C-alpha positions in Angstrom: 0.1 0.0 -0.1 1.6 3.3 -1.0 2.6 5.7 1.8 3.3 9.0 0.0 3.7 11.3 3.1 6.3 9.0 4.8 3.8 8.0 7.5 0.9 5.5 7.6 -1.9 5.7 5.2 -4.6 8.1 6.0 -7.1 5.7 7.2 -4.6 4.0 9.5 -3.0 7.2 10.7 -6.0 8.4 12.6 -5.3 8.5 16.3 -7.3 9.0 19.4 -7.9 12.6 20.5 -5.9 11.9 23.7 -2.8 10.5 21.9 -2.9 13.5 19.4 -3.3 16.0 22.2 -0.3 14.6 24.1 1.9 14.7 21.1 0.9 18.3 20.2 1.6 19.4 23.8 5.2 17.8 23.7 5.8 19.4 20.4 4.5 22.8 21.6 6.9 22.6 24.6 9.8 21.7 22.2 8.8 24.7 20.2 9.5 27.0 23.2 13.1 28.5 22.9 13.9 28.1 26.6 13.6 24.3 26.3 15.7 23.8 23.2 19.2 23.6 24.9 18.4 20.9 27.4 16.3 18.9 24.9 19.0 19.0 22.5 21.6 17.7 25.0 19.3 15.1 26.2 18.3 13.8 22.8 21.7 13.8 21.4 23.1 12.0 24.2 20.4 9.3 24.2 20.6 8.8 20.4 24.4 8.6 20.4 24.3 6.1 23.0 21.5 4.0 21.5 21.6 4.5 17.7 23.2 6.7 15.2 20.0 7.1 13.5 18.5 9.1 16.4 20.9 11.9 15.8 18.5 13.2 13.4 16.1 13.9 16.3 18.7 15.5 18.3 19.6 17.8 15.6 16.0 18.5 14.8 15.6 19.9 18.4 18.2 22.7 17.6 17.1 26.1 18.6 17.5 27.7 15.1 16.8 26.3 11.6 20.3 27.0 10.3 21.9 25.3 13.3 19.6 22.3 13.0 20.4 21.9 9.3 24.1 22.1 9.9 23.8 19.7 12.6 22.0 17.1 10.4 24.4 17.5 7.7 27.4 17.1 10.1 25.9 14.1 11.6 25.0 12.5 8.2 28.4 13.3 6.7 30.9 12.9 9.5 29.3 10.2 11.9 27.2 8.1 9.7 29.2 8.7 6.4 26.3 9.3 4.1 27.2 9.7 0.4 26.8 13.1 -1.0 23.6 14.0 -2.8 23.9 13.1 -6.5 24.7 15.9 -8.8 21.3 15.4 -10.5 18.2 13.9 -9.1 17.4 12.7 -12.6 14.3 13.1 -14.6 10.8 11.8 -13.8 9.5 9.1 -16.2 7.1 10.6 -18.6 4.8 9.2 -21.1 5.4 9.8 -24.8 2.7 10.7 -27.2 2.4 9.7 -30.9 0.5 12.2 -33.0 -1.1 12.1 -36.4 -0.3 14.7 -39.1 -3.3 16.8 -37.8 -2.2 16.8 -34.2 -4.7 14.0 -33.1 -3.3 11.6 -30.4 -2.7 8.1 -32.0 -1.3 6.7 -28.9 0.1 7.3 -25.5 3.2 5.3 -24.7 4.2 4.6 -21.0 5.2 1.5 -18.9 4.0 1.4 -15.3 3.9 5.0 -14.8 1.5 7.1 -16.9 2.8 10.6 -16.4 2.5 13.9 -18.2 4.9 16.4 -16.9 3.6 20.1 -16.4 5.6 23.1 -15.3 4.6 24.8 -12.1 3.4 28.0 -13.8 0.7 25.9 -15.5 -0.5 24.6 -12.1 -2.9 27.2 -10.6 -2.3 28.4 -7.0 -5.5 26.7 -5.7 -4.0 23.5 -6.6 -0.7 24.2 -5.1 -2.5 25.4 -1.9 -4.5 22.3 -1.6 -1.4 20.1 -1.8 0.7 22.1 0.6 -2.2 22.5 3.1 -2.5 18.7 3.7 1.1 17.4 2.9 3.3 20.2 4.2 1.7 23.3 5.6 5.2 24.9 6.4 6.6 24.2 3.0 7.4 27.7 2.1 9.1 28.4 5.6 11.3 25.3 6.4 14.6 24.3 4.7 13.8 20.8 4.0 13.0 19.4 7.4 10.1 20.5 9.7 11.8 20.5 13.1 8.7 20.8 15.2 6.8 18.0 13.4 9.9 15.8 13.7 10.2 16.5 17.4 6.5 15.7 17.9 6.9 12.5 15.9 9.9 11.5 18.0 8.2 11.9 21.3 5.2 10.0 20.0 7.4 7.1 18.6 9.4 7.1 21.8 6.4 6.6 24.0 4.9 4.0 21.7 8.2 2.0 21.6 8.1 1.8 17.7 7.9 4.1 14.8 4.1 4.9 14.5 4.1 8.2 12.7 6.3 10.4 10.5 6.8 14.1 9.8 8.2 14.1 6.3 8.2 17.3 4.4 7.4 17.6 0.7 11.1 17.8 0.2 11.8 14.7 2.1 9.1 12.8 0.3 10.8 13.8 -2.9 14.2 12.6 -1.7 12.7 9.3 -0.6 11.2 8.5 -4.0 13.9 9.9 -6.2 17.2 9.7 -4.3 17.1 7.2 -1.4 14.2 5.1 -2.7 14.0 3.6 0.7 10.5 3.2 2.3 11.8 1.3 5.5 10.5 2.6 8.8 13.8 3.2 10.5 15.6 6.1 12.0 18.4 5.5 9.6 16.2 6.2 6.7 14.9 9.4 8.4 18.4 10.6 8.9 19.3 10.0 5.5 16.2 11.8 4.2 16.8 14.8 6.4 20.4 14.9 5.3 19.7 14.9 1.5 16.6 17.2 2.0 18.4 20.1 3.5 21.1 19.6 0.8 18.4 19.7 -1.9 16.9 22.9 -0.5 20.2 24.5 -1.1 20.3 23.4 -4.6 16.8 23.9 -5.9 14.2 26.7 -5.3 11.0 26.0 -3.4 9.1 26.2 -6.8 11.4 23.6 -8.5 10.9 21.2 -5.6 7.2 21.6 -5.5 7.1 21.2 -9.5 9.2 17.9 -9.1 6.8 16.7 -6.3 3.6 17.4 -8.2 4.8 15.6 -11.2 6.0 12.6 -9.2 3.1 12.0 -7.1 0.9 8.9 -7.7 -2.9 9.2 -8.0 -4.0 5.5 -8.5 -5.0 3.6 -11.7 -1.4 3.9 -13.2 -1.6 7.7 -13.1 1.3 9.7 -12.2 1.6 13.4 -11.8 -1.0 16.2 -11.2 -1.3 17.0 -15.0 -2.2 13.3 -15.7 -4.5 13.1 -12.8 -6.5 16.1 -13.9 -6.9 14.6 -17.4 -7.9 11.1 -16.0 -10.3 11.9 -13.3 -11.9 15.2 -14.7 -10.9 15.2 -18.5 -9.4 18.6 -18.4 -6.1 20.2 -18.1 -4.7 21.0 -14.7 -5.1 24.7 -15.2 -8.9 24.2 -15.2 -9.1 22.3 -12.1 -11.6 23.9 -9.5 -10.8 24.1 -5.8 -13.0 21.1 -5.1 -11.3 19.0 -7.6 -7.9 20.2 -6.5 -8.8 19.0 -2.9 -9.9 15.6 -4.1 -6.6 15.0 -6.0 -4.5 16.5 -3.1 -6.2 14.1 -0.7 -5.4 11.1 -2.9 -1.6 11.7 -2.6 -1.1 10.2 0.8 -3.1 7.0 0.1 -4.4 6.7 -3.5 -6.0 3.3 -3.1 -7.8 4.1 0.1 -9.0 7.5 -1.2 -9.9 6.3 -4.7 -12.9 8.2 -5.9 -13.8 5.4 -8.5 -13.6 2.4 -6.2 -14.2 4.1 -2.8 -16.0 7.3 -3.5 -17.2 7.9 0.2 -13.6 7.5 1.6 -12.5 9.9 -1.3 -15.2 12.4 -0.4 -14.3 12.3 3.3 -10.6 12.9 2.5 -11.4 15.7 0.2 -13.4 17.5 2.8 -10.5 17.2 5.2 -8.3 18.9 2.8 -10.8 21.6 2.3 -10.8 22.2 6.2 -7.0 22.2 6.2 -7.0 24.8 3.4 -9.3 26.9 5.6 -7.3 26.3 8.7 -4.1 27.7 6.9 -5.9 30.7 5.3 -6.4 29.4 1.9 -10.1 29.4 2.1 -12.7 31.0 4.5 -14.2 28.6 6.9 -17.7 29.5 5.3 -16.6 28.7 1.8 -14.8 25.6 2.9 -18.0 24.3 4.6 -20.0 25.1 1.3 -17.6 23.2 -0.9 -17.6 20.2 1.4 -21.4 19.7 0.4 -20.4 19.3 -3.3 -20.5 15.8 -4.9 -17.3 14.2 -6.6 -18.6 14.9 -10.1 -15.9 12.9 -11.8 -15.6 12.9 -15.6 -13.3 10.2 -16.4 -11.3 10.6 -19.7 -11.6 8.1 -22.5 -8.9 5.6 -22.3 -6.0 6.9 -24.3 -5.0 4.6 -27.3 -2.1 2.4 -26.2 -0.2 2.2 -29.4 -1.6 -1.2 -30.5 -2.6 -0.1 -34.1 -0.4 -1.4 -36.9 0.9 2.1 -37.8 1.9 3.0 -34.3 3.6 -0.3 -33.8 5.5 0.3 -37.2 6.5 3.8 -35.8 7.8 2.5 -32.4 9.7 -0.2 -34.2 11.3 2.4 -36.4 12.4 4.4 -33.3 13.7 1.4 -31.5 16.2 1.1 -34.5 17.1 4.7 -34.5 20.3 5.8 -32.8 18.8 9.2 -32.1 16.9 7.8 -29.3 19.8 5.9 -27.6 22.8 3.7 -28.1 21.0 0.4 -27.7 17.7 -0.9 -28.5 16.9 -1.2 -24.8 17.7 2.3 -24.2 15.5 3.5 -27.1 12.7 1.4 -25.9 12.9 3.1 -22.4 13.1 6.5 -24.0 9.8 5.7 -25.8 8.1 4.6 -22.7 9.6 7.1 -20.1 11.3 9.9 -22.1 8.4 12.2 -22.6 8.7 12.3 -26.4 6.5 13.9 -28.8 6.3 11.9 -31.9 4.8 13.5 -34.9 3.8 11.3 -37.9 2.5 11.5 -41.4 -0.5 9.4 -41.1 -4.0 10.6 -42.1 -6.4 9.2 -39.7 -9.5 9.2 -41.9 -7.6 7.4 -44.6 -6.4 4.9 -42.0 -10.0 4.3 -41.1 -10.9 4.0 -44.7 -8.1 1.5 -45.3 -9.6 -0.8 -42.6 -13.0 -0.2 -43.9 -12.2 -1.1 -47.5 -10.6 -4.4 -46.4 -13.5 -5.3 -44.1 -16.0 -4.6 -46.8 -14.4 -7.1 -49.2 -13.2 -9.6 -46.7 -15.8 -9.9 -43.9 -14.5 -13.2 -42.7 -11.8 -12.9 -40.0 -10.8 -16.5 -40.4 -10.3 -16.2 -44.2 -7.7 -14.5 -46.3 -5.9 -11.5 -44.8 -5.1 -8.2 -46.5 -2.8 -5.3 -46.2 -3.1 -1.8 -47.9 -0.4 0.9 -47.9 -0.8 4.4 -49.3 1.9 7.0 -49.8 2.0 10.5 -51.3 4.3 9.9 -54.3 5.2 13.7 -54.3 6.7 13.6 -50.8 7.2 10.0 -49.7 4.8 10.6 -46.8 3.0 7.4 -45.6 -0.7 8.3 -45.3 -2.3 5.2 -44.3 -1.6 1.4 -43.5 -4.4 -0.9 -43.0 -4.5 -4.6 -42.2 -7.4 -6.9 -41.7 -9.8 -8.4 -41.4 -8.0 -9.6 -38.2 -6.4 -7.0 -36.0 -2.7 -6.9 -35.9 -1.3 -8.5 -32.7 -0.3 -11.6 -30.9 -3.6 -12.5 -29.3 -5.9 -15.4 -30.3 -8.1 -13.4 -32.5 -5.3 -11.2 -33.9 -2.6 -11.8 -36.7 0.9 -10.9 -37.5 0.8 -12.3 -40.9 1.2 -9.2 -43.2 3.8 -8.2 -45.7 3.0 -4.4 -45.4 6.4 -3.5 -44.2 9.8 -4.8 -43.6 10.6 -6.0 -39.9 7.0 -6.0 -38.6 4.6 -8.9 -38.8 5.6 -11.5 -41.4 9.4 -12.4 -41.2 9.6 -11.8 -45.0 7.4 -10.2 -47.7 5.2 -12.0 -50.3 5.7 -12.7 -54.0 4.2 -10.0 -56.1 3.6 -12.0 -59.3 3.0 -9.9 -62.5 2.8 -6.8 -60.5 6.7 -7.0 -60.7 6.6 -6.5 -64.5 6.5 -2.8 -64.2 10.3 -2.8 -63.4 11.0 -4.8 -66.6 8.8 -2.4 -68.4 10.9 0.5 -67.2 14.2 -1.5 -67.9 13.2 -2.3 -71.5 12.3 1.4 -72.2 15.6 2.6 -70.7 17.4 0.2 -73.0 15.8 1.5 -76.2 13.0 -1.0 -76.5 10.1 1.0 -77.6 6.3 0.5 -76.9 6.0 -0.5 -80.6 8.1 -3.6 -80.0 6.2 -6.6 -81.0 6.7 -10.3 -80.1 4.8 -13.5 -80.7 3.6 -14.3 -77.2 3.3 -17.9 -77.5 2.0 -20.2 -74.6 5.7 -20.9 -73.3 9.0 -19.2 -73.6 12.5 -20.7 -73.5 15.2 -18.3 -72.3 18.5 -17.9 -74.0 20.1 -16.3 -70.9 22.7 -18.4 -69.1 21.7 -16.8 -65.6 18.4 -18.7 -65.3 17.9 -20.7 -62.2 17.0 -23.5 -63.0 18.7 -23.6 -66.5 15.8 -25.1 -68.1 13.3 -22.5 -66.6 10.3 -22.2 -69.2 7.5 -19.9 -68.1 4.1 -19.8 -69.7 1.2 -17.5 -70.1 -1.8 -17.6 -67.8 -3.9 -20.7 -68.6 -1.1 -21.7 -71.1 -2.7 -19.3 -73.7 -1.0 -18.3 -76.8 -1.6 -14.6 -77.2 -0.2 -14.2 -80.6 1.9 -11.0 -81.7 1.6 -8.3 -79.2 3.2 -4.9 -78.8 4.2 -3.7 -75.3 0.8 -2.1 -74.5 -1.1 -5.2 -75.5 1.3 -7.4 -73.5 0.9 -5.2 -70.4 -2.8 -5.1 -70.6 -3.0 -9.0 -71.0 -0.2 -9.5 -68.7 1.6 -11.8 -71.0 4.4 -13.8 -69.1 6.2 -14.9 -72.3 6.4 -11.3 -73.6 7.9 -10.0 -70.6 10.2 -13.0 -70.2 11.4 -12.2 -73.7 12.1 -8.7 -72.6 14.1 -9.8 -69.6 15.9 -12.2 -71.9 17.0 -9.2 -74.1 18.0 -6.8 -71.2 19.2 -9.4 -68.6 18.1 -10.1 -65.0 20.6 -7.8 -63.4 19.5 -4.8 -65.0 15.9 -5.7 -63.9 17.1 -5.9 -60.2 19.0 -2.7 -60.5 15.9 -0.9 -61.8 13.6 -2.3 -59.1 16.0 -1.2 -56.3 16.4 2.2 -58.0 12.7 2.8 -58.1 12.1 1.8 -54.2 12.2 -1.9 -53.7 14.3 -2.7 -50.6 14.1 -6.5 -50.6 17.1 -8.7 -51.6 16.3 -9.7 -55.2 17.9 -12.7 -57.0 18.9 -11.8 -60.8 17.2 -14.9 -62.0 15.1 -15.3 -65.1 12.1 -15.9 -63.1 12.5 -12.5 -61.2 10.6 -10.7 -63.9 7.4 -12.7 -62.9 7.6 -11.7 -59.2 9.1 -14.7 -57.6 11.2 -12.6 -55.1 9.4 -11.5 -51.9 8.4 -7.8 -51.6 6.6 -5.5 -49.1 3.4 -3.5 -49.7 5.2 -0.2 -48.7 8.0 -0.8 -51.1 5.6 -1.5 -54.0 3.4 1.6 -53.4 6.5 3.7 -53.2 8.1 2.2 -56.4 4.9 2.6 -58.3 4.8 6.2 -56.9 8.1 6.8 -58.6 6.2 6.7 -61.9 3.3 8.8 -60.6 5.9 11.5 -59.6 7.4 11.4 -63.2 10.5 9.3 -62.3 11.4 11.0 -59.2 11.5 8.5 -56.3 10.7 10.0 -52.8 12.0 7.8 -49.8 8.9 6.8 -47.8 8.7 8.0 -44.3 6.3 7.8 -41.3 7.8 10.2 -38.8 8.2 13.9 -39.4 9.8 14.7 -35.9 10.6 13.6 -32.6 10.8 16.2 -29.7 12.0 15.5 -26.3 10.5 16.8 -23.0 12.8 19.9 -23.2 11.7 20.9 -26.7 14.7 19.7 -28.5 14.5 17.9 -31.9 16.0 14.4 -31.8 14.9 13.4 -35.2 13.4 15.3 -38.1 12.5 14.0 -41.6 11.5 15.8 -44.7 11.0 14.7 -48.3 14.1 13.1 -49.8 13.6 12.7 -53.5 16.0 11.7 -56.4 15.2 11.3 -60.2 15.4 7.6 -60.4 13.9 7.2 -63.9 14.0 9.7 -66.8 10.8 11.7 -67.0 10.1 10.4 -70.6 10.5 6.9 -69.7 8.3 7.3 -66.5 5.5 9.0 -68.5 5.7 6.3 -71.2 5.5 3.5 -68.6 2.5 5.3 -66.8 0.8 5.6 -70.2 1.1 1.9 -70.7 0.0 1.1 -67.1 -3.4 2.7 -67.8 -4.0 -0.4 -70.0 -4.6 -3.0 -67.3 -7.4 -0.7 -65.8 -8.9 0.6 -69.0 -8.8 -2.5 -71.1 -7.0 -5.3 -69.2 -6.8 -7.5 -66.2 -8.1 -4.9 -63.7 -10.9 -3.4 -65.9 -13.8 -5.1 -64.0 -13.0 -3.9 -60.5 -10.4 -1.1 -61.0 -12.6 1.8 -62.2 -12.4 4.8 -59.9 -14.0 7.6 -62.2 -10.7 9.3 -63.0 -7.4 8.5 -64.9 -5.5 5.8 -62.9 -2.7 3.4 -63.8 -1.8 0.2 -62.2 -0.9 -3.6 -62.5 -2.3 -6.8 -61.1 -0.2 -9.7 -59.9 -1.0 -13.4 -59.0 1.4 -16.0 -57.9 1.5 -19.5 -59.5 -0.3 -21.2 -56.7 -2.9 -18.5 -56.2 -1.8 -17.9 -52.7 -1.0 -14.2 -53.2 -2.7 -11.6 -55.2 -1.9 -7.9 -55.7 -3.0 -4.7 -57.2 -0.7 -1.7 -57.2 -2.1 1.4 -58.7 -1.9 5.2 -58.6 -3.2 8.6 -59.5 -0.7 11.6 -59.8 -1.2 12.4 -56.2 -1.5 9.0 -54.4 -0.1 5.6 -54.8 -1.5 2.6 -53.1 -0.7 -1.2 -52.9 -3.2 -3.8 -52.0 -2.4 -7.4 -51.1 -4.7 -10.3 -50.3 -3.2 -13.7 -49.2 -3.6 -16.5 -46.8 -1.6 -16.9 -43.6 -0.5 -20.3 -44.9 1.7 -19.2 -47.9 1.0 -22.2 -50.0 -2.8 -22.4 -49.6 -4.9 -21.4 -52.8 -7.3 -18.6 -52.3 -10.9 -19.2 -53.6 -13.7 -16.7 -53.8 -17.0 -17.1 -55.6 -16.7 -13.4 -56.8 -13.6 -14.1 -58.9 -13.9 -15.7 -62.4 -13.2 -19.3 -62.2 -13.4 -19.2 -58.4 -9.7 -18.6 -57.8 -8.5 -15.3 -56.5 -6.4 -13.2 -58.9 -5.0 -9.7 -58.7 -7.7 -8.4 -60.7 -10.3 -9.6 -58.2 -10.2 -9.0 -54.5 -7.0 -6.9 -54.3 -8.4 -4.6 -57.0 -11.8 -4.4 -55.1 -10.1 -3.2 -52.0 -7.9 -0.7 -53.9 -10.8 0.8 -55.8 -12.9 1.1 -52.8 -10.1 2.8 -50.8 -9.1 5.0 -53.7 -12.5 6.5 -54.4 -12.9 7.4 -50.8 -9.3 8.6 -50.3 -9.3 11.1 -53.3 -12.4 12.6 -51.9 -11.2 12.9 -48.2 -7.8 14.4 -49.5 -9.8 16.6 -51.8 -7.6 15.5 -54.7 -9.0 17.0 -58.0 -9.0 14.6 -61.0 -5.8 15.0 -62.9 -4.5 13.4 -66.1 -1.2 11.9 -66.6 1.5 13.7 -68.7 1.4 12.8 -72.4 4.3 10.5 -73.3 7.0 11.8 -75.6 6.3 10.7 -79.3 8.3 7.8 -80.7 10.9 8.7 -83.3 10.1 7.7 -86.8 12.2 6.4 -89.8 11.7 5.3 -93.4 11.3 1.7 -94.0 14.1 0.4 -96.4 13.5 -1.7 -99.4 14.4 -5.3 -98.8 12.3 -7.2 -101.5 14.3 -9.9 -103.2 17.0 -9.9 -100.5 17.8 -12.9 -98.5 16.3 -12.8 -94.9 19.6 -12.2 -93.2 20.4 -9.3 -95.4 17.0 -7.9 -95.1 17.1 -8.3 -91.2 20.5 -6.5 -90.9 19.1 -3.6 -93.0 15.9 -3.2 -90.9 17.6 -3.5 -87.6 20.1 -0.7 -88.6 17.1 1.4 -89.2 15.9 0.4 -85.7 12.9 -1.6 -86.8 12.0 -5.2 -85.5 11.6 -8.1 -88.0 8.8 -10.6 -88.2 9.5 -13.1 -90.9 6.9 -15.6 -92.1 7.7 -18.3 -94.5 5.4 -18.9 -97.5 5.4 -21.6 -100.1 7.4 -20.5 -103.1 9.7 -21.9 -105.6 12.0 -19.0 -105.2 15.3 -19.8 -103.3 14.6 -20.4 -99.6 15.1 -17.2 -97.5 14.1 -14.8 -100.3 12.1 -11.9 -99.2 9.0 -11.9 -101.6 6.9 -9.2 -99.9 7.2 -6.8 -97.1 4.7 -4.8 -94.9 4.7 -1.8 -94.6 6.0 -1.2 -98.1 9.5 0.3 -98.7 9.5 4.1 -98.3 6.7 4.2 -95.5 7.4 6.4 -92.5 6.6 4.6 -89.2 7.6 4.6 -85.6 11.0 3.3 -84.7 10.8 0.0 -83.0 7.9 -1.1 -85.0 7.9 -4.4 -86.7 8.3 -5.0 -90.5 6.7 -8.2 -91.6 8.3 -10.1 -94.3 7.0 -12.9 -96.4 10.0 -15.1 -97.1 10.1 -18.1 -99.6 10.4 -21.5 -98.3 11.9 -22.9 -101.5 9.3 -25.6 -101.6 6.7 -24.4 -103.9 6.1 -25.4 -107.5 7.3 -22.9 -110.2 4.6 -20.4 -111.2 3.2 -19.6 -114.6 6.1 -17.6 -116.4 5.6 -14.0 -117.5 5.5 -14.3 -121.3 4.7 -10.5 -122.0 7.1 -9.1 -124.6 8.5 -12.4 -125.7 8.7 -13.5 -129.4 6.7 -16.5 -130.4 9.8 -18.6 -130.3 10.8 -17.3 -126.8 7.3 -18.0 -125.4 7.3 -21.5 -127.0 10.6 -22.3 -125.3 9.5 -20.8 -121.9 6.3 -22.9 -122.0 8.1 -26.0 -123.3 10.8 -25.8 -120.5 8.0 -26.3 -118.0 6.2 -28.9 -120.2 3.4 -26.5 -120.9 1.7 -26.0 -124.4 -0.4 -23.0 -125.2 -2.7 -21.8 -127.8 -1.9 -18.7 -129.8 -4.1 -15.9 -131.0 -3.6 -12.6 -132.8 -4.3 -9.4 -130.9 -4.4 -6.2 -133.0 -2.1 -3.5 -131.6 -1.3 -0.1 -132.7 2.4 -0.2 -132.2 4.5 -2.0 -134.9 7.3 -3.0 -132.4 4.7 -5.3 -130.7 4.0 -7.1 -133.8 4.9 -10.7 -133.3 5.4 -10.4 -129.5 3.2 -11.6 -126.5 0.9 -9.0 -125.5 -1.4 -11.1 -123.4 -1.7 -14.3 -121.6 -4.1 -16.5 -119.7 -3.5 -17.4 -116.8 -1.8 -14.4 -115.6 2.0 -14.5 -114.5 2.8 -16.1 -111.2 -0.2 -18.5 -111.0 0.8 -21.6 -109.4 1.2 -24.4 -112.1 -1.1 -26.6 -110.2 -3.8 -24.1 -110.8 -3.1 -23.6 -114.6 -5.6 -24.8 -117.1 -5.8 -23.8 -120.8 -3.0 -21.5 -121.8 -3.8 -18.8 -124.2 -1.0 -16.6 -125.7 -1.9 -13.4 -127.6 0.7 -12.1 -130.2 0.6 -8.6 -131.4 -0.6 -8.1 -135.0 -1.5 -5.1 -137.2 -5.1 -4.0 -136.8 -7.2 -4.7 -139.9 -7.9 -1.6 -142.0 -11.3 0.0 -141.9 -13.5 -0.3 -145.1 -13.5 2.8 -147.4 -16.5 4.9 -147.6 -18.7 4.5 -150.8 -19.0 7.5 -153.2 -22.0 9.6 -152.8 -24.8 9.1 -155.4 -25.7 12.1 -157.8 -28.5 14.3 -156.6 -31.3 15.1 -159.2 -31.3 18.7 -160.7 -33.5 21.2 -159.2 -36.6 22.3 -161.1 -36.6 25.6 -162.9 -38.1 28.3 -160.7 -37.2 26.6 -157.6 -35.2 29.6 -156.5 -32.1 27.5 -155.6 -28.6 27.3 -157.1 -26.9 24.0 -158.2 -24.2 23.7 -155.7 -22.5 20.8 -157.6 -22.0 22.7 -160.6 -18.4 22.4 -161.9 -17.5 19.4 -159.6 -16.8 15.8 -160.6 -19.3 13.0 -159.6 
């Protein structure tokens, strides 16, 4: 049972009137100057003969305060050889507080002692008066030891034959709990307290001593310090306490359990009224007002329990600080600083978004015993972590809680989870950085065999989802359809090591193996890293390191730690803008279309592991980047849900549902206006060279020098194998660099075609047909030009027709056109009759 005043608890300290009267009478006699000398001699002689500890009482009877103090110090130093008072009495343990970005209290961190330190100038005089009136009425006058009270206690204890009462001052109580930490009921302890108390009064002012005492006092229910007690019992700062409330708290100091206003309200009220009477006795109140106040009820207003730091985000923050040397040289020292150091920890979290993260998870995953989820949101423009949500189980170690979450490194799961195809974004950036344009096409067959020698295992052969052959795809199509074989091919071209370097540069902190399978997300990652890395693209290639703590201030107002945005250009702007443009595909026309619409431009990518045990969606708008993971605590267990096509959970299903529900609410709560993404830079263009008739190898070199891709398709032809027969686009076309030029190439296996006979003489045509074992029928075709006489001017079938399709052959040879028949002579007209009035117009001409 705590005994704050150095004597017995209040209830047990009540004595009969006769005993109290006798003690007071003795004390009054000791207080008369003419008696001091003989008493001093008597007591000193008695105590020296009996016990060194009694010298305290001898000294306490000295006729002047200065003499008494000197005597106590001399006895303590020279006779009993007490150690000197420490240079510092140390600092009181004080709770730390974790604040959100808006100043809201997220958690109060403390160990056994929940204490909020307050300076004395914030403690109103009425509160100080109440404490002094009941604990040490002569506080402002003595120098650490109340000699009259000690003499009275000495006499009473001597008569009782044991220590039954004490007379500790506020200064002595402070010494007992801070310096000696000795609660034994012995004269030796009393002497040490007196020795140190007089020394302490020389070092500190009365105000400093009272401030230390008020912040040290225990008020029950784990509450330490007058400031904390005011908040706990009356839900108000200490400066707003009334006289009645101050008296109640002052009365608790001596015996907080006995005078507990919650568990023992009648005892607490009785003790409070005694304090009010004492305040009137010592002139702090009039008797009339004290009597009036004694009729008041307790009127407690208990504060809501402060959050204890059990949320996932606060746990993450405290874990970060336990690793930071600014709080101490060892992890243990940092942990103690968090619980006892009086730190103010300001964070980046946005409480409404934090609540919305948990709400989005719970709305999609109502079964706490089913799959678990983690959502992390960052501001890509600064790196500030705005929200972390886990669920549907709460984070923790209890029966109905879970620590399985890949949200952040070092908290919860010992490692992250595989991201599946959500990792392809890093290969996308790697390919663009290495000159592979979005126009690059590849025939994404059902499987892909690597040419890289770094594959592990060497025969690693990835396939598309459901073993589908997706045909020829460009980069946009491959990303929207999440083609594994297309991106495996890109990694084959650039190499796994470049992929790993890109991922680390953009924000992934996990150890990544440079294997061929890395492109498909086989290395484990964390949700915070994924949100941060995708945020690099949202911020046009500038990666801002994610951070949760803005500053840590100690109890003296000194900054121990400060964080601000730290951003570097990790990816060129043009590359980032192009990648972002492509990442709109999965939402607008790809794997996230069904569940990923949020009513504004957004970009992102789904991911699903081979065994359907982990599903991801990571997406962003220009001002916010969010990762969403769904998985089972058992890593290898397949996830099933009837809302997902085929029943198995993919990244485009539950994770995208959670992401979109959170995102729609988040942009509204953050008041983020819809904003489009920057237009990617245009692709360079070039002229397509003419490769008709060339061999495939020559044509390929020519096209690649012009930075075009080549897609060759064999066709049946009698031409030499490998000969380019046709090309598309045609020679001279201006198209985007990196585009594919499709070539039709002879396989050398086809029959010869019908020859082109046009322009040949009859003999030449006969020879050409005869060489192929063909016989034709000739006809004459009239032509105007003489140089075509005797030469082939038409043929059926036309040149190039496969011989197996040739029927009758008709060859037309040029011949002069037949002359047109001459016009007949006109017949003579009869002569006009006389008098007709007309002339004979044919007169004088031949018929």
